[in-house]
N, C-alpha and C positions, 0 to 999 in steps of 0.2 A: 274367541278361540284361545285356549291356553298355549303359550309359546314355550317350546322346549329350549333348554339350555344347550348351547354348543360348548362342550367343556374346553375345546381348544381356544376359545375366546376369553377364558377366565385368566386373570393376571396372576403371575407368580413373581412378585416384585420384592416383597419384604424379605429380610434376612431369615426371619422365622419361617415363613412359607417355604423358602428354599431348603431350610434344614428339614422341615417336615417331608418335603418331596424326596429328599435324599434317603430318609428312613424308609419311605414307601417303596422307592425304586429298588432298594436292597431286598426288603422283605418280600416284595411281590415280583422280584426279578426271576427270569427263567432258570437261573442256577439253583434256586431253592425248590423248584418243581412243585409249588403249591403248598408246601409246609404241612403235609398230611402227618398226623401223629404217628410216631414210631419210625419215621423215615429219616434219611440223612439230611434232607432239606429242612425238616422240622428241627433237627438238632442244630443245624447251622443258624437257624433263626433264634433259637434259645441262646446260643453262644453270642450272637450279636446283641441281644437284649441284655444279657449279663454283662457284656463288655461296656455297654452304654451306662448301665447302673454304676459300674465301677468308675467310669470316666466322670460321671456326674458327682460322685462322692457319696452315694447313698450307702447306708450301713446294711449289713445282713443280720438276720436274726440268729443269735447264738445257738438256739436249739436246732437250727438247720445247718449250721457250720458252712454257710455260704448262701447264695441267692436261690438255690434250687430246692424245690420240694418234689422228690420223685413220685411219679404216679404208678399205680398198679397197672398191670397188663402190658408192660414194656411200651408204654405210649410216649414216654419222655418225661418232662418236668413242667411244673408251674414255676414261674420266676417271681421272687418276692424280695422287695427292697424296702428299706425303712428310712424315714426322716423323723428322728425321735423328737418328742416334745422338749422344748428348751427350759420349761419351768418345773415340770413334775415328772422326772424321768421314770419313776417307778409306778405311780398310781394313775397315770393319765389314761383315759379311754382312747379308743382307736377309731380312726377314719380310714376307709379303704377306697382307693381309686383303681379301677381295674378295666382290662380289655383282654379278650382272647386273641392269641397270635396264630393259632392253627388255621388251616383251610382245607379244601377238598382234595388237593393233590393233582398231579398230571398237568393238563392244559388249563386247569382252573387255578389262577395265580393269586386271586383274592386281594386286590389293592384296597377297595373300599371295605371288603369283608375279610380280614379286619385289620390289615396293615395301617389303614387310616387312623383307627383308634389307638393302636399301639404307638404310632408316631406322636399323637397328642399326649399319650401317657408319658412318653420319654421327655418331651419338651416341657410339659407341665412340671415334671420332677426336676428338670434342670433349673427352672425359674423359681421353684417353690421355696419360700423361706420357712424355717421351722415355726410351728405354732407353739404358743406358750403352754397350752393345756391339753393338747391332743397329739398322740403319735399318729403319723400318716404312713400307711403302707401303699406302695405302688406295686400292683400285681398284674403280671401277664399270665393269664390262664391258658392252659392247653386243653385239647380234646373237647371243644365246644361243638364242633360240627357233627353232622350225622356220620356214623351211627351212634355217637356217644351222647348227644344232647338228650336231656331228660332221662338219663340213666345214672347208675351209681358210679360209672367210669368217667363221667364228665369232670373236667379238671376243677371247676368251681365246687362241685359236690364233694369231690375228694378233699378239697381244702376245708370245707365246713365240717366234714366228717372227721378230719384229723387236724384240727386247728393247732398251729404251733403253740408250744407251752407258754410263751409270753402272753398270748391272748387267752388261752384256756377255755373261755366260754363265749358263745355268741352274744351274751348280754353285755360284754365289754366292747362290742362293736357299736359305736354310736351311730354311724351312718356308712352306707356303702354306695358308691357311685360307679355304675357299670356302663361302659361305652361300647357301642356296636354300630357299624355302618355310619361313620362320622364324616366321610369325605364326599359322598355322592351328591350331585346336583343335576336335576333333570327338568323340573318345571320352574320357570322364572319367578312366579309369585311366592314360592317358598324357598328360594335358593339361599336366603340369608336367615333361615330359621333352623333351630335345633329343637327337637321335641324332648320333653322330660316327663316320663311316666313314673308313677309310684308315689309321688309326693302326697297324693290325696289320702294315703293311709297313715301319714305322719304329720301332725300339726306343726311341729317344729321345722321339718324340712319344707313343708308347703309355704310357711311364712317366709323362710329364708329365700326360697325360690321366687316368690312374688316380689320380694325386695330387689332382687338382682336380675330379673328375667329379661329386661331390655336395657341395653346400654350401647353407646357409641364408642367404638374402639379405634384409635389410630394404631394400625397393626405394626408392632415392633416386637423384638425378642424379649424385652423386659421394660418395665416402667421407667427405668433409668436411661434408656436410649432415646435419642431425638426422634421425631417423626420421620417416617420414610418418605423421601421425595417422590413425587409423581403418583402417590397412592392416596386417594381420597378416603377419609374415614367412612366406615359403613356402620350400619346399625345391625348388630347381631341380636336377634330375638330368640330367647329361650322360652318356649311355649309349653306350659303345663298341659298334659294330656292324660286322661284317665286310662288306666291299664286295660279296662274293658274294651276300649276302642282299638287297642293293639292286639288283644288276645282272643276276642270273640270273632271267629271266622264263619262266614256263611257255609252251610253244609258240612262243616267240620266240628265246630264248637270251640270250647275253651282250650287254647294251646299256648304254653309259655315258649319264649323265643330266645332266651339268652341266659347269661350267667347270673342274673339277678335272682332267678327262681330259687336257687339253693339258699340264698340269704332270706328271701321272703318266707320260705318254709320254716326257717329257724327263728322267725320273729324279729329280724333285723330291719330297721328303717332303710329304705333304698330309693335311689333314683336310677332310672334307666334312660340314658341319653342316646339319641340317635337322630340322624338327619333323614332317616327313612330309606326304604328300598327304592332302587331305580330298576329299570328293565335289565340292567347288567348284573343284578343279584344272582349269584351262583351260576354265572355264565363265563366262558373264556374271554368275553369282552370286558370283564372287570379288571382294568389295567391302570397303571399309574398315571397315564396322561388323561384320565377321565375325571380326576378329582378336583375339588375346589379348595386349593391350599390356603388362600387368604381367609376364607371362612374358618378353616381348621385353625389357623393362627389366631383369629379372633376368639375361638373357643378356648385355646390355651390361656389367653389373657382373662377371659371370663372365669375360668376355673380358679384363678388366683384371687378373685374378689371375695 
């Protein structure tokens, strides 16, 4: 019999895990009322993310005159920040790390979906050193949840349809990594696994993923910090998974599930990263105290490799 995880037994010991939890507690707190697009709570979430980008020291794109890309339909903004290439400021291609920050609103506070991935986005940006030959964009998309998903109003679709002038064409996006549902843990056999879909369509991404898919991490905020006392190193496994296993649903058929779809349709190589759905998905029980923060911290470290 498969054993379920009691989230209250999962440790939150490392400094990085505590920082991740603080992000989730704010974004999925009751004061933001579920971050539904077009609401005050959604605006407060965007202000928080922009403030974190500023504190981290990320640059904004000159064409946007700030971190915000306004969306049509009075839905709010995408938040976009830049870590420019250190060696080729003008000619470098782009890598994008993204997660949506909106949720359903009301009593649906959305800790795993998707405050968990936004927290990983922020802490990865904090720890990330500039790459010599690639610009790196950190993007928090809005309007991913119903009724906007798979429509022209979806924040990621609006981004692709109105690419900032610095990027100009999807062909300059070398790779896009989209994160969704990154904090949930429900079944013990897969509690230390992150699934990665989409690499099967890109030989370069698949090769890179195979090289780094399993590693042991001593969870810490950066590689320069000493190991955290009383926390045993764990093995985070990043497991390649064909998108057909994610998108082909019995009795429904082929269905896309997140912000990766706009980039796939534009021919951009992508990875879709997720810990998978738990029974708390799209439920009022999706709360900050149900997440596995040390695995989220290990994911931050893996994203830097």
